[in-house]
Structure formats: structure tokens, C-alpha cells
KEKE-3310 file (N, C-alpha, C; in steps of 0.2 Angstrom, whole numbers, plus 5000, padded with zeros to 4 digits):
npx = (4897:4890:4895:4902:4898:4899:4913:4915:4926:4931:4939:4945:4946:4957:4957:4955:4970:4976:4983:4987:4979:4982:4973:4967:4976:4979:4967:4964:4976:4975:4963:4966:4975:4966:4956:4963:4966:4954:4946:4933:4925:4918:4927:4926:4932:4931:4934:4928:4922:4928:4917:4903:4890:4891:4898:4890:4879:4885:4889:4877:4872:4881:4878:4865:4867:4878:4874:4882:4891:4900:4908:4921:4929:4940:4950:4961:4970:4978:4982:4984:4995:4994:4983:4967:4954:4938:4924:4912:4900:4895:4880:4884:4891:4904:4907:4916:4926:4923:4931:4926:4925:4913:4902:4894:4877:4869:4871:4869:4872:4861:4846:4836:4840:4848:4858:4870:4879:4884:4898:4898:4907:4920:4929:4938:4943:4949:4959:4967:4971:4978:4989:4995:5001:5011:5006:5002:4988:4974:4959:4945:4933:4929:4926:4928:4922:4921:4921:4924:4918:4905:4903:4904:4893:4883:4884:4881:4868:4863:4866:4856:4844:4845:4853:4859:4873:4886:4896:4901:4913:4925:4941:4954:4969:4987:4992:5003:5012:5025:5038:5039:5050:5064:5065:5076:5079:5069:5063:5056:5049:5045:5032:5027:5020:5019:5020:5020:5016:5003:4996:4996:4990:4977:4972:4971:4961:4950:4949:4946:4934:4927:4925:4935:4949:4964:4980:4992:5007:5018:5015:5013:5027:5033:5029)
npy = (5213:5206:5191:5195:5208:5224:5235:5251:5261:5277:5289:5304:5311:5321:5339:5357:5364:5353:5341:5328:5318:5313:5304:5297:5287:5282:5276:5264:5256:5255:5248:5236:5230:5230:5220:5209:5208:5210:5198:5193:5202:5211:5222:5237:5249:5265:5279:5295:5307:5323:5333:5344:5339:5326:5318:5317:5310:5298:5293:5291:5281:5271:5268:5263:5252:5244:5244:5248:5243:5250:5265:5274:5289:5298:5312:5325:5339:5355:5359:5349:5338:5326:5312:5319:5319:5321:5328:5334:5339:5352:5360:5368:5376:5382:5395:5388:5382:5365:5350:5349:5362:5368:5377:5376:5373:5378:5386:5378:5361:5352:5358:5364:5355:5349:5360:5356:5340:5327:5317:5299:5291:5284:5295:5300:5288:5283:5292:5291:5277:5278:5286:5278:5269:5277:5285:5300:5310:5321:5328:5337:5349:5355:5353:5361:5369:5363:5350:5339:5341:5342:5329:5322:5326:5323:5309:5306:5309:5299:5288:5289:5288:5278:5267:5259:5261:5256:5264:5280:5291:5304:5308:5319:5319:5323:5332:5328:5313:5307:5294:5278:5276:5266:5253:5254:5267:5274:5283:5277:5285:5296:5304:5301:5305:5295:5284:5272:5273:5279:5269:5259:5266:5268:5254:5253:5262:5256:5244:5249:5255:5244:5239:5231:5225:5233:5230:5218:5223:5216:5212:5225:5229:5219:5223)
npz = (5108:5094:5084:5069:5068:5062:5060:5056:5047:5042:5031:5023:5006:4996:4998:4995:4997:5004:4996:4998:5008:5024:5031:5021:5018:5030:5036:5028:5031:5045:5045:5039:5049:5060:5055:5056:5070:5076:5073:5074:5070:5056:5046:5039:5028:5022:5010:5011:4999:5000:5000:5002:4998:4993:5003:5015:5010:5005:5017:5024:5015:5018:5032:5030:5023:5029:5043:5055:5071:5077:5074:5068:5063:5053:5051:5044:5052:5052:5064:5072:5082:5087:5091:5091:5100:5096:5104:5102:5091:5080:5074:5061:5047:5038:5025:5015:5001:4995:4989:4976:4973:4977:4988:5004:5004:5014:5030:5041:5046:5047:5044:5057:5065:5081:5091:5095:5096:5106:5105:5103:5112:5123:5128:5138:5143:5132:5129:5141:5139:5127:5131:5140:5131:5126:5116:5109:5113:5114:5120:5113:5111:5100:5084:5073:5058:5046:5034:5042:5055:5050:5045:5057:5064:5055:5056:5069:5069:5059:5067:5076:5068:5059:5062:5077:5083:5095:5098:5092:5084:5081:5075:5074:5065:5062:5048:5041:5044:5051:5047:5056:5070:5073:5085:5093:5093:5100:5113:5127:5136:5129:5120:5104:5088:5075:5061:5066:5080:5078:5072:5081:5091:5085:5084:5098:5101:5095:5102:5115:5113:5110:5122:5127:5138:5141:5132:5139:5148:5144:5131:5125:5126:5118:5105)
capx = (4896:4889:4900:4902:4896:4903:4917:4916:4931:4931:4944:4943:4951:4960:4953:4959:4976:4978:4983:4988:4976:4984:4968:4966:4981:4979:4961:4965:4981:4972:4957:4970:4977:4960:4953:4967:4966:4947:4943:4926:4921:4919:4930:4924:4936:4929:4936:4923:4924:4928:4912:4897:4884:4892:4900:4884:4875:4889:4889:4870:4872:4885:4874:4860:4870:4882:4872:4888:4890:4906:4909:4926:4930:4947:4952:4967:4970:4984:4984:4985:5001:4993:4976:4963:4948:4933:4919:4906:4898:4890:4876:4886:4895:4907:4907:4922:4925:4925:4935:4924:4924:4907:4901:4888:4870:4866:4875:4868:4873:4854:4841:4831:4843:4850:4863:4876:4878:4889:4901:4896:4913:4923:4935:4943:4946:4953:4965:4971:4974:4983:4995:4998:5005:5015:5003:5000:4981:4971:4952:4943:4925:4928:4929:4929:4915:4922:4918:4925:4913:4899:4902:4903:4886:4878:4885:4877:4861:4862:4866:4849:4839:4846:4856:4861:4880:4888:4901:4902:4917:4929:4948:4959:4976:4991:4992:5009:5013:5032:5039:5040:5057:5066:5064:5082:5079:5063:5063:5050:5046:5043:5026:5028:5015:5022:5015:5020:5011:4997:4992:4995:4984:4971:4970:4969:4955:4945:4949:4943:4927:4924:4925:4940:4954:4971:4985:4997:5013:5023:5013:5015:5034:5035:5028)
capy = (5213:5199:5189:5198:5215:5228:5241:5256:5266:5282:5294:5309:5312:5328:5345:5363:5365:5346:5336:5321:5318:5307:5300:5292:5282:5279:5271:5257:5253:5253:5242:5229:5227:5228:5214:5203:5209:5209:5194:5191:5207:5213:5229:5241:5255:5269:5285:5299:5313:5329:5337:5345:5336:5319:5315:5315:5305:5292:5291:5288:5274:5266:5266:5259:5245:5241:5244:5247:5244:5254:5270:5279:5293:5301:5318:5329:5346:5358:5361:5342:5335:5320:5311:5324:5315:5326:5326:5338:5341:5358:5361:5374:5375:5389:5395:5386:5377:5358:5347:5350:5369:5370:5380:5373:5376:5381:5387:5372:5354:5350:5363:5362:5350:5351:5365:5352:5333:5324:5310:5293:5287:5285:5300:5300:5282:5282:5297:5288:5271:5280:5289:5272:5266:5283:5288:5307:5311:5326:5329:5343:5350:5360:5350:5365:5370:5361:5343:5335:5343:5341:5322:5319:5328:5319:5302:5305:5309:5293:5284:5290:5287:5272:5261:5261:5259:5256:5270:5284:5296:5307:5309:5323:5317:5327:5332:5324:5308:5305:5287:5276:5275:5259:5253:5256:5275:5276:5284:5275:5291:5302:5302:5304:5303:5293:5279:5266:5275:5280:5262:5256:5270:5266:5248:5254:5266:5251:5240:5253:5256:5237:5237:5226:5227:5235:5224:5217:5227:5212:5213:5231:5229:5215:5226)
capz = (5101:5091:5079:5062:5069:5058:5062:5050:5048:5037:5031:5018:5001:4996:4998:4994:5002:5006:4990:5000:5014:5027:5033:5016:5018:5037:5037:5025:5035:5051:5044:5038:5055:5064:5053:5059:5077:5079:5068:5075:5067:5049:5046:5033:5027:5016:5010:5009:4996:5004:4997:5006:4997:4992:5009:5019:5006:5005:5024:5025:5012:5022:5038:5028:5020:5034:5050:5059:5078:5079:5068:5069:5058:5054:5046:5046:5055:5052:5071:5076:5082:5090:5091:5094:5101:5096:5109:5101:5084:5080:5068:5058:5041:5036:5018:5012:4996:4996:4984:4970:4972:4979:4994:5007:5002:5020:5036:5046:5043:5046:5046:5062:5070:5087:5090:5096:5097:5109:5102:5107:5114:5130:5126:5143:5143:5126:5130:5146:5137:5122:5135:5143:5126:5124:5110:5111:5112:5118:5119:5110:5110:5094:5078:5067:5054:5039:5033:5048:5060:5047:5045:5064:5066:5051:5058:5075:5067:5057:5073:5079:5064:5054:5066:5084:5085:5102:5098:5086:5086:5076:5077:5070:5065:5059:5041:5039:5049:5050:5048:5063:5072:5075:5093:5097:5093:5103:5120:5130:5140:5125:5116:5097:5084:5069:5058:5071:5086:5075:5070:5088:5094:5081:5087:5105:5101:5093:5108:5120:5111:5110:5129:5129:5142:5137:5131:5144:5147:5140:5124:5122:5125:5112:5099)
cpx = (4895:4894:4898:4898:4901:4906:4918:4921:4931:4937:4941:4948:4953:4955:4957:4964:4979:4977:4983:4985:4978:4979:4966:4970:4981:4973:4962:4970:4978:4966:4961:4972:4971:4957:4957:4966:4959:4944:4936:4922:4922:4921:4929:4928:4933:4932:4930:4926:4923:4923:4906:4891:4885:4894:4895:4880:4879:4889:4883:4870:4876:4881:4869:4862:4873:4879:4877:4887:4896:4908:4915:4928:4936:4947:4958:4966:4977:4987:4985:4992:5001:4986:4972:4956:4942:4927:4912:4906:4894:4886:4878:4891:4898:4907:4914:4921:4927:4930:4933:4923:4918:4907:4895:4882:4867:4872:4875:4869:4866:4849:4836:4834:4846:4857:4870:4874:4884:4891:4899:4903:4916:4929:4940:4947:4951:4960:4970:4975:4979:4990:4999:5003:5010:5013:5000:4992:4979:4963:4950:4935:4924:4931:4929:4922:4916:4919:4919:4920:4906:4898:4901:4896:4882:4879:4881:4870:4859:4862:4859:4844:4839:4848:4858:4868:4882:4893:4901:4907:4921:4936:4951:4966:4980:4991:4998:5011:5021:5033:5041:5048:5058:5066:5070:5083:5073:5064:5056:5046:5044:5037:5028:5023:5018:5017:5015:5015:5004:4993:4991:4990:4977:4968:4967:4962:4949:4944:4945:4935:4923:4923:4930:4946:4960:4975:4989:5003:5018:5021:5014:5023:5036:5034:5034)
cpy = (5206:5198:5193:5205:5219:5234:5245:5261:5271:5287:5299:5309:5319:5333:5351:5364:5359:5341:5329:5321:5311:5302:5295:5286:5278:5274:5264:5253:5250:5247:5236:5226:5225:5222:5208:5203:5207:5204:5192:5196:5209:5221:5232:5247:5259:5276:5290:5305:5319:5335:5338:5341:5328:5315:5313:5309:5298:5289:5288:5281:5269:5264:5262:5252:5241:5240:5243:5247:5248:5259:5275:5282:5297:5307:5321:5336:5348:5359:5355:5340:5328:5317:5316:5321:5321:5323:5329:5340:5347:5358:5367:5372:5381:5389:5394:5381:5370:5356:5348:5358:5372:5373:5376:5377:5380:5382:5382:5366:5351:5355:5361:5357:5353:5356:5361:5345:5330:5317:5305:5288:5288:5289:5300:5294:5281:5286:5293:5281:5273:5282:5283:5268:5271:5285:5295:5308:5317:5326:5336:5343:5355:5356:5354:5366:5368:5354:5339:5335:5341:5333:5319:5320:5324:5311:5301:5305:5302:5288:5284:5287:5281:5266:5264:5258:5260:5262:5274:5290:5298:5309:5313:5320:5322:5327:5328:5319:5306:5297:5285:5275:5268:5259:5255:5264:5278:5277:5282:5280:5297:5300:5305:5301:5302:5287:5273:5268:5276:5274:5259:5259:5268:5260:5249:5257:5261:5247:5243:5253:5249:5235:5231:5229:5229:5229:5224:5221:5223:5213:5219:5232:5225:5218:5230)
cpz = (5099:5086:5073:5063:5065:5061:5056:5052:5042:5037:5025:5012:5001:4996:4997:5000:5005:5000:4992:5007:5018:5030:5027:5015:5025:5038:5034:5029:5042:5050:5043:5044:5060:5062:5055:5067:5080:5074:5068:5072:5060:5049:5039:5033:5021:5016:5007:5005:5000:5001:5001:5005:4996:4998:5013:5016:5006:5012:5026:5021:5016:5029:5036:5026:5025:5041:5055:5067:5081:5073:5071:5063:5059:5049:5048:5048:5055:5059:5075:5076:5086:5088:5094:5094:5101:5100:5107:5094:5084:5073:5064:5052:5039:5028:5015:5007:4997:4990:4977:4968:4974:4986:4997:5005:5008:5026:5041:5042:5042:5049:5051:5067:5076:5086:5090:5097:5100:5106:5106:5108:5120:5129:5131:5143:5137:5127:5135:5143:5131:5126:5138:5138:5123:5117:5112:5109:5117:5116:5116:5110:5104:5088:5072:5064:5047:5038:5039:5053:5056:5047:5052:5065:5062:5054:5064:5074:5064:5062:5076:5075:5060:5058:5073:5086:5092:5103:5091:5088:5080:5079:5072:5070:5061:5051:5038:5045:5047:5050:5055:5064:5074:5083:5096:5097:5097:5111:5123:5134:5136:5121:5109:5093:5077:5066:5063:5077:5084:5074:5077:5092:5091:5084:5094:5106:5100:5099:5113:5119:5111:5117:5131:5133:5138:5137:5137:5143:5143:5133:5121:5121:5119:5105:5096)
residu = (MET:ARG:ARG:HIS:ASP:THR:ILE:LEU:LEU:THR:GLY:PHE:GLY:PRO:PHE:PRO:GLY:VAL:VAL:ASP:ASN:ALA:SER:GLN:ARG:PHE:VAL:PRO:LYS:LEU:ALA:HIS:LEU:ALA:ALA:ARG:ARG:PHE:SER:ALA:HIS:ARG:VAL:VAL:ALA:ARG:ILE:LEU:PRO:THR:GLU:TRP:GLU:ARG:ALA:PRO:GLN:ARG:LEU:GLU:ASP:LEU:TYR:GLU:ARG:GLU:ARG:PRO:LYS:LEU:VAL:LEU:GLN:PHE:GLY:VAL:SER:PRO:ASN:ALA:ASP:SER:TYR:VAL:ILE:GLU:THR:LEU:ALA:ARG:ASN:ALA:ARG:ARG:PRO:ALA:GLU:ASP:ALA:SER:GLY:ALA:LEU:PRO:ARG:ASP:SER:ALA:VAL:LEU:ARG:GLY:GLY:PRO:GLU:THR:LEU:ALA:ALA:ARG:LEU:PRO:ALA:VAL:ASP:ILE:GLN:ASN:ARG:LEU:HIS:ALA:LEU:SER:VAL:PRO:ALA:VAL:THR:SER:ASP:ASN:ALA:GLY:SER:TYR:LEU:CYS:ASN:ALA:ILE:LEU:TYR:ARG:SER:LEU:ILE:CYS:ALA:GLU:GLN:ILE:SER:GLU:PRO:GLU:ALA:VAL:GLY:PHE:PHE:HIS:ILE:PRO:GLN:VAL:ILE:PRO:PRO:ALA:LEU:LEU:LYS:ALA:HIS:VAL:ASP:PRO:ASN:THR:MET:ARG:PHE:ASP:TRP:GLY:THR:ALA:LEU:ILE:GLY:GLY:LEU:GLU:ILE:ILE:ARG:THR:CYS:LEU:GLY:ARG:PRO:PRO:PRO:SER:ARG:ARG:ARG:VAL:LYS:ASP:ARG)
# end
């Protein structure tokens, strides 16, 4: 990557059934750490409205303005207890209300678009490197049919039409993230998704997508 290339991180605001969206708090925290760790890059964090019409438009505006080289998006899932690395977006939307109470205008994300689009990220490498840091992670080929899937699909379309990021991906995280444990209370052989491992994992996801080697074992231990 060239100096000052942009890393775009996005999360979502509240939506029906989720008043406090963990991704809305996670993304700014990760961006703050990433700006320090990857200082040769510009890190942009934005929270998208969980709305069928406004979210894609806001995303397209970000692509137009930022021309990002790396796009990582995060949202919550009631079924997640780890990082869920989404590998596939489907051109489908279910008739569910968004944060404004509106339903999607169409059952497709993009009328006439491909049925599926593959995420642009090294999913297996990310999973392996997260596991090496005791951060739980799984891969998935079903991002659902709500806004998370729709935004991943739209993001991949933007990547083709507006800019050419080197990686584009979506990650589901748990709806509730527990506090980080003190080092003395952490079993190094146990994987646990909390605020500490979530942020360590987020940095490692970025590092992997940038093509950088994993941190040394000493560096991981010192954290």
C-alpha cells in the first residue's frame, strides 16, 4: 500500500431489537488503535444507519470520497460468540423493518445484479492468525438477508464500480461483548471473545489484510 492509503472501518447504529449496537462502540475503538499501529495509513471510522435506503447511499458516498484501499465492516449477530468472517454476500433482502420502520423496496439488493459475490479477503489466513492469538473466529458463507448482508453486497459492487480496494470484508460480532479479563485470570489455552481479544483480533485482521506478518510471540505475550 502507498503511504496515506485509507482504511475504512464501518459499524451500524441501533435497529429493532438491538438498542445498543456493539459494532457502534467497537469500530471507533478499533480505529483509534489502528491509527496508532498503522500510522502510514489514514483510518476512517463511520457508523452507518441501519436503514435499507440510507446505509447503501452513505456507503457509496464514502467510497466516492475516501477511495479506500481496505474496507472492513462489522455488525452484530445474536448467533455469534466469536468473530464470524463472512465470505459470501447474496443479492437478497428479507422483508424486515429497519431502524426507521421501513421495509426494503425490493427483495434484491441490486435488481439484475449477480446472485452472489465473494468477499475480497483472506478468510482462512485471518481465521488461523486469530486462533494463534487465542481469539475465537469462524468462517461463514451466509451473512443473512438483513442490512449486514446488503451492505457487504453493496460494498463489493462499489469495489468494482467506484474504487479498487485490496480487501473488502464483513465480520459479525456478538451482540454483547464482555469486559476484558485481567492477565492473571486468562487461561492462555482458552479462546474468549471479550473487549480485549476483540480489539487484538481487529488489529490482526487489519494486519493480515495489509499483507503484514503476524506479531512475534514475545510481542503477543507482552500485551
